[in-house]
C-alpha positions in Angstrom: 0.0 0.0 0.0 1.3 3.5 -0.9 1.9 5.3 2.4 1.3 8.6 0.8 -2.4 7.7 0.6 -2.5 7.4 4.3 -2.2 11.1 4.8 -4.9 13.6 3.7 -2.5 16.5 3.2 -4.9 19.3 2.4 -2.0 21.6 1.9 -2.5 20.4 -1.7 -4.7 23.5 -2.2 -7.2 22.0 -4.7 -9.5 20.7 -1.9 -11.4 23.7 -0.6 -12.4 27.1 -1.9 -10.5 29.0 0.9 -7.3 27.2 0.2 -7.6 27.7 -3.5 -8.4 31.4 -2.8 -5.2 31.8 -0.7 -2.9 30.6 -3.6 -5.0 32.4 -6.2 -4.4 35.6 -4.2 -0.7 35.1 -4.2 -0.6 34.3 -7.9 -2.7 37.4 -8.7 -0.5 39.6 -6.6 2.6 38.2 -8.3 1.1 38.8 -11.8 0.4 42.4 -11.0 3.8 43.0 -9.6 5.4 41.4 -12.6 3.5 43.5 -15.0 4.5 46.7 -13.2 8.2 45.8 -13.2 8.2 44.8 -16.9 6.8 48.2 -17.7 9.7 49.7 -15.8 12.2 47.5 -17.7 13.3 45.7 -14.5 13.5 42.0 -13.6 11.9 40.9 -10.3 13.8 38.2 -8.4 11.7 35.5 -6.7 11.0 36.0 -3.0 12.0 33.0 -0.9 10.2 32.1 2.3 11.8 29.7 4.8 9.3 27.3 6.4 9.9 24.6 9.0 7.7 21.6 9.6 7.4 19.5 12.7 7.5 16.4 10.5 10.7 14.5 10.7 12.9 14.2 7.6 12.2 11.1 5.6 8.6 10.6 6.7 5.7 10.6 4.3 4.4 13.7 6.1 7.5 15.7 5.3 7.8 14.3 1.8 4.3 15.6 1.0 5.1 18.9 2.7 8.2 19.2 0.5 6.2 18.5 -2.7 3.7 21.2 -1.7 6.5 23.7 -1.0 8.1 23.0 -4.4 4.7 23.6 -6.1 4.4 27.2 -4.9 6.9 28.7 -7.4 4.8 27.5 -10.3 1.5 28.4 -8.6 2.8 32.0 -7.9 4.1 32.5 -11.4 7.7 32.3 -10.3 7.4 35.2 -7.8 7.5 33.1 -4.6 9.5 30.1 -3.5 9.2 28.1 -0.3 12.4 26.7 1.1 11.3 24.0 3.5 13.0 22.4 6.5 12.2 19.3 8.6 11.8 19.2 12.4 14.8 20.7 14.4 16.6 21.9 11.2 16.4 25.6 12.1 14.4 25.8 15.4 15.4 23.1 17.9 12.0 22.6 19.5 8.4 23.7 19.3 8.7 26.8 21.4 11.8 27.9 19.5 9.8 27.3 16.3 7.0 29.6 17.4 9.5 32.3 18.3 11.5 31.8 15.1 8.5 32.7 13.0 7.5 35.6 15.2 11.0 37.0 15.1 11.4 36.6 11.3 14.1 33.9 11.4 11.6 31.8 9.5 8.7 33.1 7.4 6.4 30.2 8.2 5.8 27.0 10.0 3.9 23.7 9.7 3.2 22.6 13.3 0.6 21.1 15.6 -1.2 23.9 17.4 -1.6 22.1 20.7 2.1 22.2 21.4 1.5 25.8 22.5 -1.4 25.2 24.8 0.6 27.0 27.5 0.9 30.2 25.3 -2.5 29.9 23.6 -5.0 27.8 25.6 -7.5 27.8 22.7 -4.9 26.2 20.4 -5.7 22.8 21.9 -9.1 22.8 20.1 -7.5 23.5 16.7 -6.0 20.0 16.5 -7.0 16.5 17.6 -8.1 16.4 21.3 -10.0 13.9 23.5 -13.7 13.6 22.6 -13.2 16.0 19.7 -14.1 15.6 16.0 -13.1 12.3 14.5 -13.8 12.7 10.8 -12.2 15.0 8.2 -15.5 16.5 7.1 -16.2 17.6 10.7 -13.1 19.7 10.8 -13.9 21.1 7.4 -17.3 22.1 8.5 -16.0 23.8 11.6 -13.3 25.7 9.8 -15.0 26.7 6.6 -18.7 26.8 7.5 -18.9 27.7 11.2 -16.4 30.6 11.5 -13.5 28.6 13.1 -11.0 29.8 10.5 -11.8 33.5 11.1 -11.8 33.1 14.9 -8.4 31.3 14.8 -6.9 34.0 12.7 -8.1 36.6 15.3 -6.3 34.6 18.0 -3.0 34.3 16.2 -3.0 37.8 15.0 -2.4 38.9 18.6 0.9 37.0 18.4 1.9 38.6 15.1 1.1 35.5 13.2 -1.3 34.7 10.3 -3.0 31.4 10.4 -3.2 30.2 6.8 -5.3 27.0 7.4 -5.5 23.4 8.7 -3.9 20.4 7.1 -5.5 17.0 8.0 -3.6 13.8 8.4 -4.6 10.2 9.2 -6.0 9.0 12.5 -3.9 9.3 15.6 -2.9 6.0 17.2 -1.1 5.1 20.4 1.7 2.5 20.3 2.0 0.6 23.5 4.4 -1.9 25.0 1.6 -3.4 27.1 -2.1 -4.3 26.4 -4.7 -1.7 27.3 -8.2 -3.1 27.5 -9.8 -0.6 29.8 -9.2 2.8 31.3 -8.1 1.1 34.5 -5.1 -0.4 32.5 -3.8 3.1 31.9 -3.1 3.7 35.6 0.7 3.8 36.3 1.7 3.9 32.7 4.1 6.5 31.3 2.9 7.8 28.0 4.3 10.4 25.5 1.5 12.8 24.6 1.7 16.4 23.1 0.7 18.2 26.4 -2.0 20.6 27.2 -5.5 19.3 27.6 -4.5 15.9 26.1 -2.0 15.4 28.9 -4.5 16.6 31.5 -7.1 14.0 30.4 -4.6 11.1 30.5 -3.4 12.3 33.9 -6.9 11.9 35.3 -6.6 8.2 34.6 -3.4 7.8 36.5 -1.0 8.2 33.6 2.4 9.9 33.9 2.7 12.0 30.8 5.8 13.3 29.0 6.2 15.4 25.9 8.9 14.3 23.4 9.7 15.3 19.8 9.0 12.7 17.2 12.6 11.7 16.7 13.0 11.0 20.4 10.0 8.6 20.7 11.6 5.5 19.3 14.6 5.4 21.6 12.4 6.1 24.6 10.1 3.2 23.7 13.1 0.9 22.9 14.7 1.6 26.3 11.5 1.4 28.2 11.7 5.0 29.3 8.0 5.3 28.3 5.4 2.6 28.0 3.4 4.0 25.1 3.4 7.0 22.8 0.7 9.1 21.0 2.2 10.7 18.0 0.4 10.8 14.7 -1.0 8.2 12.3 0.2 4.7 11.1 2.1 5.9 8.1 4.5 8.2 9.9 4.6 6.1 13.0 5.6 3.1 11.0 8.4 5.0 9.3 9.7 6.1 12.6 9.9 2.4 13.7 7.4 2.4 16.6 6.0 -0.9 15.5 9.4 -2.5 16.0 9.4 -1.8 19.7 5.7 -2.1 20.6 3.1 -4.9 20.3 -0.2 -3.0 20.8 -2.1 -0.2 19.2 -4.8 2.1 20.7 -6.8 4.1 18.2 -7.5 7.9 18.6 -9.0 10.7 16.5 -7.7 12.2 13.3 -5.2 15.0 13.7 -4.9 18.5 12.2 -1.7 20.4 11.6 -1.5 24.0 10.5 0.4 26.5 8.5 1.3 30.0 9.7 3.1 33.0 8.4 4.1 36.2 10.3 2.0 39.3 9.8 3.2 42.9 10.4 0.8 44.5 12.9 
């Protein structure tokens, strides 16, 4: 089975009108700028944006992100290029990534919002969370029909960021070294979760939670430092080797990543 089909990467902007509109706006702006410069007898060099993802290099998630970044030059008429980076390439962790975009070291990022629940409490509801939406169309309805996109942009504007839109991926699953047949079985386990409300819910069932970047999960499982890990879906988790050091899987809801760019307030 082709692992690329396991991720619904809606960064491929042909899926919804708002996403098509975003790139269409970029392309129209580039065309106008190009026409003005040609009239002045000058050549406009392409603008390059540096964008870092939280996907690890070599995973299907990052491969699809690379393909999307490479497509921007053609879609913008050659006026805009995206130079993409995998997790930790420029910013070492999620907090550093947030600050790198705010400070202009990077011009964009492709992260999970819930990593910043401490900075922005509402961000936990913009990605997969306990008892939240479990189908792609439910996320689409909230973002594009119920005002969630506009409200999210209002929130991130306060931090000098522009929320471009959500990117859905396959269902979250938890890889475990021991069987979990009931909530009681969670008591005493040490599990990697993203933090925020997700961690708080697991803690209510007696779980000791820890937040680790994707590249650190495999060695932690292998050494027994943690008993289980919630990361993303089966395609990426398989590529990171989680199935080699665990025997059990617990299913969770689909996840939603995001793309941002800084905005001058």
